[in-house]
Structures are given as structure tokens and as C-alpha cells.
C-alpha positions in Angstrom: 0.1 0.1 0.1 2.7 2.3 1.0 4.8 1.8 -1.9 2.2 2.6 -4.4 1.6 5.9 -2.8 4.3 7.6 -4.5 3.5 6.6 -7.8 -0.3 7.9 -7.4 1.2 11.1 -6.1 3.5 11.6 -9.3 0.3 10.5 -11.4 -2.0 13.2 -9.6 0.9 15.9 -10.0 1.4 15.2 -13.8 -2.3 15.3 -14.2 -2.6 18.8 -12.6 0.3 20.0 -14.6 -1.7 19.0 -17.5 -4.7 20.6 -16.6 -3.4 23.9 -15.4 -2.7 26.5 -18.1 0.6 28.5 -18.5 1.0 32.3 -18.2 3.7 33.6 -20.5 4.8 37.1 -19.8 6.7 38.9 -22.5 9.3 41.4 -22.0 11.6 43.0 -24.1 13.1 46.3 -25.2 11.1 48.6 -27.8 12.1 47.6 -31.1 13.2 44.0 -30.0 10.2 42.6 -31.9 8.5 41.2 -28.8 4.7 42.1 -30.1 5.6 40.8 -33.3 6.8 37.4 -31.6 3.3 37.7 -29.8 1.7 37.3 -33.1 3.7 34.8 -34.2 3.2 32.9 -31.1 -0.7 33.6 -31.2 -0.7 32.3 -34.6 1.2 29.3 -34.0 -1.2 28.2 -31.2 -4.0 28.9 -33.4 -2.6 26.5 -36.2 -2.7 23.7 -33.6 -6.2 24.4 -32.6 -5.0 25.4 -29.0 -5.9 29.5 -28.9 -4.2 31.4 -26.7 -5.9 34.1 -24.3 -4.2 37.4 -25.0 -3.8 40.2 -22.8 -2.4 43.3 -23.6 -0.8 45.6 -21.0 0.8 48.3 -22.9 -1.4 51.4 -22.7 0.8 53.6 -25.3 0.8 51.0 -28.1 -1.2 52.5 -31.0 -1.8 49.3 -33.0 -1.7 45.6 -32.2 -1.2 43.0 -34.9 -3.4 40.5 -33.0 -6.7 40.7 -31.4 -6.2 41.0 -27.5 -8.9 39.4 -25.5 -8.4 42.0 -22.7 -6.7 45.4 -23.7 -5.5 47.7 -21.0 -6.6 50.6 -23.7 -10.1 49.6 -23.2 -9.9 50.3 -19.6 -7.3 53.5 -19.3 -6.8 56.4 -22.0 -3.3 56.9 -22.0 -3.3 60.3 -23.6 -6.0 61.5 -21.2 -3.9 60.1 -18.3 -1.0 62.1 -19.4 -3.2 65.2 -19.9 -5.1 64.9 -16.7 -2.0 64.2 -14.6 0.5 66.7 -16.6 2.6 63.5 -16.9 5.6 62.5 -19.6 5.2 59.4 -21.8 6.6 57.0 -19.2 4.7 58.6 -16.3 1.6 58.0 -18.5 2.3 54.4 -19.1 3.2 53.7 -15.1 0.2 55.7 -14.0 -2.1 53.9 -17.0 -0.6 50.7 -15.3 -1.4 51.7 -11.6 -5.1 52.4 -12.7 -5.6 49.0 -14.5 -4.0 47.0 -11.6 -7.2 48.2 -9.6 -8.9 46.1 -11.8 -6.9 43.2 -11.5 -9.3 41.3 -9.5 -11.7 41.2 -12.3 -9.0 40.3 -15.0 -8.1 37.1 -12.9 -11.9 36.6 -12.3 -12.0 36.1 -16.1 -8.7 34.2 -16.4 -9.9 31.4 -13.5 -13.2 31.3 -16.0 -10.9 30.6 -18.9 -8.6 28.1 -17.2 -10.3 25.0 -18.1 -10.6 25.6 -21.8 -7.3 27.7 -22.2 -3.7 26.1 -22.4 -1.7 29.5 -22.6 -2.2 33.1 -21.3 -0.1 35.6 -23.4 0.6 38.9 -21.7 2.1 41.9 -23.8 4.0 44.5 -21.6 5.2 48.0 -22.5 8.6 48.4 -24.5 9.7 50.6 -21.5 10.8 47.3 -19.7 11.9 49.1 -16.3 8.4 51.0 -16.0 6.8 47.2 -15.8 9.6 45.2 -14.3 10.4 47.8 -11.2 7.0 49.5 -10.7 4.7 48.3 -7.9 1.9 47.7 -10.3 4.2 45.3 -12.6 5.2 43.4 -9.3 1.6 43.0 -8.5 0.6 41.6 -11.7 3.5 39.2 -12.0 3.0 37.9 -8.7 -0.6 37.8 -8.7 -0.3 35.6 -12.2 2.6 33.5 -10.3 0.4 32.6 -7.4 -2.4 31.3 -9.5 -1.0 29.3 -12.4 2.5 28.4 -14.0 4.2 31.6 -15.3 7.1 32.0 -17.4 8.7 35.1 -18.2 10.4 35.2 -21.5 12.9 38.1 -22.3 12.9 39.2 -25.8 16.3 40.1 -27.4 17.1 42.0 -30.6 20.0 39.6 -31.9 21.3 42.1 -34.5 21.6 44.8 -32.0 23.4 42.6 -29.6 26.1 41.6 -32.1 28.7 43.6 -30.4 29.9 42.5 -27.1 28.9 46.1 -25.3 25.2 45.8 -26.4 25.3 41.8 -25.6 26.6 42.5 -22.1 24.0 45.2 -21.6 21.1 43.1 -22.7 22.5 40.0 -20.2 22.5 42.5 -17.5 18.9 43.4 -18.0 18.0 39.7 -18.1 19.8 39.1 -15.0 18.0 41.9 -13.3 14.8 40.9 -14.5 15.3 37.3 -13.1 16.3 38.1 -9.9 13.7 40.7 -9.5 11.0 38.5 -10.8 12.3 35.1 -9.3 10.3 33.4 -12.0 11.1 30.4 -14.3 12.9 32.7 -16.9 13.7 32.2 -20.9 15.8 34.2 -23.1 14.5 34.4 -26.7 17.0 35.7 -28.9 14.6 37.3 -31.9 15.2 38.1 -35.6 17.5 34.9 -36.2 16.5 35.3 -40.0 18.5 38.5 -40.3 21.5 37.3 -37.7 22.1 34.0 -36.0 22.3 33.9 -32.4 25.1 31.2 -32.6 27.8 34.1 -31.6 25.5 34.5 -28.4 25.6 31.0 -27.4 29.3 31.0 -28.2 29.6 34.1 -25.9 27.8 32.4 -23.0 29.3 29.2 -23.0 33.0 30.4 -23.7 34.5 32.9 -21.5 37.7 33.0 -24.3 35.5 33.5 -27.1 33.9 36.7 -25.6 37.3 37.9 -24.6 38.7 37.4 -28.0 35.8 39.4 -29.5 36.7 42.2 -26.9 40.3 42.1 -27.8 39.0 42.8 -31.6 37.1 46.2 -30.4 39.2 49.4 -29.9 40.6 49.6 -26.6 38.7 51.6 -23.9 37.6 51.8 -20.2 34.7 49.7 -20.8 36.6 46.5 -21.9 37.9 46.0 -18.4 34.7 46.5 -17.2 32.9 44.0 -19.5 35.9 41.5 -18.8 35.0 41.9 -15.2 31.2 41.7 -15.7 31.3 38.6 -18.0 33.4 36.7 -15.1 30.5 37.8 -12.7 27.8 36.6 -15.1 29.4 33.2 -15.8 27.4 31.7 -13.3 24.4 33.2 -14.7 24.8 31.6 -18.0 25.0 28.1 -16.9 21.5 28.0 -15.4 20.2 30.2 -18.2 17.6 28.9 -20.8 18.0 30.1 -24.3 16.8 29.9 -27.7 16.6 31.4 -31.0 13.4 32.7 -32.7 12.3 34.7 -35.9 9.0 36.3 -35.4 8.9 36.9 -39.1 9.5 33.4 -40.4 8.5 31.4 -37.4 11.7 29.5 -37.0 12.6 28.3 -33.8 9.1 28.4 -32.1 8.8 24.8 -31.5 12.0 25.3 -29.6 10.7 28.3 -27.6 7.7 26.1 -26.5 10.1 23.3 -25.5 12.0 25.6 -23.4 8.6 26.9 -21.8 7.9 23.3 -21.1 11.2 23.2 -19.0 10.1 26.4 -17.2 6.8 25.0 -16.4 8.8 22.0 -14.9 10.7 24.3 -12.9 7.9 26.2 -11.5 6.4 23.1 -10.0 9.6 21.6 -8.5 11.0 24.8 -7.4 8.7 28.0 -7.5 5.4 26.5 -6.3 6.7 24.7 -3.1 8.6 28.0 -2.2 5.5 29.9 -2.5 3.5 27.4 -0.4 6.5 27.5 2.2 5.9 31.4 2.3 2.5 30.9 2.5 2.7 28.8 5.4 5.3 30.8 7.3 3.1 33.9 6.9 0.1 31.8 8.7 2.2 30.6 11.3 3.8 34.1 12.1 0.2 35.5 11.9 -1.0 32.9 14.2 2.0 33.6 16.7 1.1 37.3 16.5 -2.4 36.7 17.6 -1.5 34.4 20.5 1.0 36.9 21.7 -1.7 39.5 21.6 -4.2 37.4 23.5 -1.4 36.2 26.3 -0.8 40.2 26.9 -4.5 41.0 27.1 -4.8 37.9 29.8 -1.9 39.4 31.8 -3.7 42.8 31.3 -6.9 41.3 32.7 -5.0 39.4 35.5 -3.5 42.5 36.6 -6.6 44.7 36.8 -8.3 42.0 38.4 -9.8 42.8 41.9 -8.5 46.6 41.6 -11.0 49.4 42.4 -11.7 51.3 39.4 -11.8 55.0 39.8 -15.1 56.8 38.5 
């Protein structure tokens, strides 16, 4: 009887993994092809008769190449927010996200209703990645999604713009900061591989000397020594990083992208969700201990005051 229990638990766990939808949060700099890649993924899933549920979180985008099921622009008028609060473009995006987050419970209600029939939920974010990644509203959205269903962050990189060591290092620093800020299963998607192959990036991440050789071919500057030091720091980061090359234009590499997403979902179940449950349990124990401490103090106050005359 006991020997069969672990097998049953694994089977139940595998069944739960198949039944739960996956949240994919797309993050990338302006011009990286993030939204075009969203369209390619959307078309890819429709072709396989597994249409996703698409959520647009960019209030400043003028036109989308896909139909969003939930669109922040239907809730918040970005230009009106800028005018009403006397804000610039970035402030307008941030405030629009803050206003939208006040309706997040309604969004999650829709997501839960669709979860049984929708395998993937896709979230397109603003090209100003720091606004989403480092803002309170972005953190609330990300944490709420991750606490509900398996969630994967896909960081989209513009491969042609990353061909020089300096821009490559900048992108990897961004990737590292996003990973440690969200603390979620993470995937770097090198986009536009139909223009420039991402093989050079794979070489630089796997071979420290290859990156040093590329640096030596550049004009000597104070940045070279800094990038050499940073490449050493990021060496451990590279060893655990999921990477794939894709082309939003041709569809090349989308199969590999979803294979990496599957690996990230396994990480969510194996590492993130148990950690989240431990945090919830710890918070529950701390709250219970705090209640017991307050009750203890109250009983002590009552015992001290018992039998004493009360001044009128």
C-alpha cells in the first residue's frame, strides 16, 4: 500500500500539470520584435487548435497585430491620463498600469473562468521594460499571476543589435536583473535570427575566452575591462539560463521556444510553487503567533487589573 502511494502522487501531480494553463509574460525593449513575436506565437497556437487568451498591458501602443481578449486601452486612456495628471510618456504608462491594476481582480476572475479551456495566457508588456519590471503595479501583476498558475517570463532580445560585446553585455545585465526581480522561471529568446544567427551569443555565454577574443577585437577603452569583469560575474548566470533563437517573421524556432517553456513550467512546479507554499505557511504561522502573543498580553492585563477598584 505504502509503496504505491508515491506513484499515485506523481500521477496526480502530472495530471495537475496538464490541466493547469500557463501564463507567458513577454518582456522586451522597444524595437526587439516582442509584439511581433506575440503575434507569431498566437498564430502558432491557433494553427494547433489551442488558441491562447491574449492580454495587452501596453497602454501606449497605437496598433496591435493581433486581437487582444483583454486590452488595457479599453480600461485606461493613456493620452487622457498624460493630460489630466500633467505627465510625460513614461509617467503616463506607469500611471495607466497603476489604474489598470486596481481592476486586476476582475481580470483574474476572467482568467479563472477561461482556465479550463485555455492552455496558454499571453501577456504583452510595455517596451519600456523598467516601467513594468520595477514598478509596484508590474510586481503586483506578476506575483498575482504566479500565485495562480504556472508563469514563465520570456525576455525578447534583438539579436542584430546585440552582435557587439557592449550591447550583448547590456542585454544580459537586463536579463539578470529581470530574473532576480521576478524570481520566476525565465527564458531568453533571441529574436530576428532570420537576419543574424544567435550562435555568437551561445558561444559567448558558453566560452569565456570567445567573449574575451571579441572584446580584444574592439578599440581599447575603459569599458573593455568593465565588460571583462562583468562576464566573469555572469558566468554562473549563463550556466543556468534557458536560451533559444526565434524569428518572429518566419516562425523559425517557435517549436524550440515552447520546448523551453515546458522546461520552465517544470521548474515552476519543482521549485517555485513549493517555495511559494512555504512562504504562505510561514506567513500563516507568524500571524497565528502574533495573535497568540496579543491574546497572552490581553490575559496578563486582565489578571493584573482583576480585583482592583476602578476610579469613577
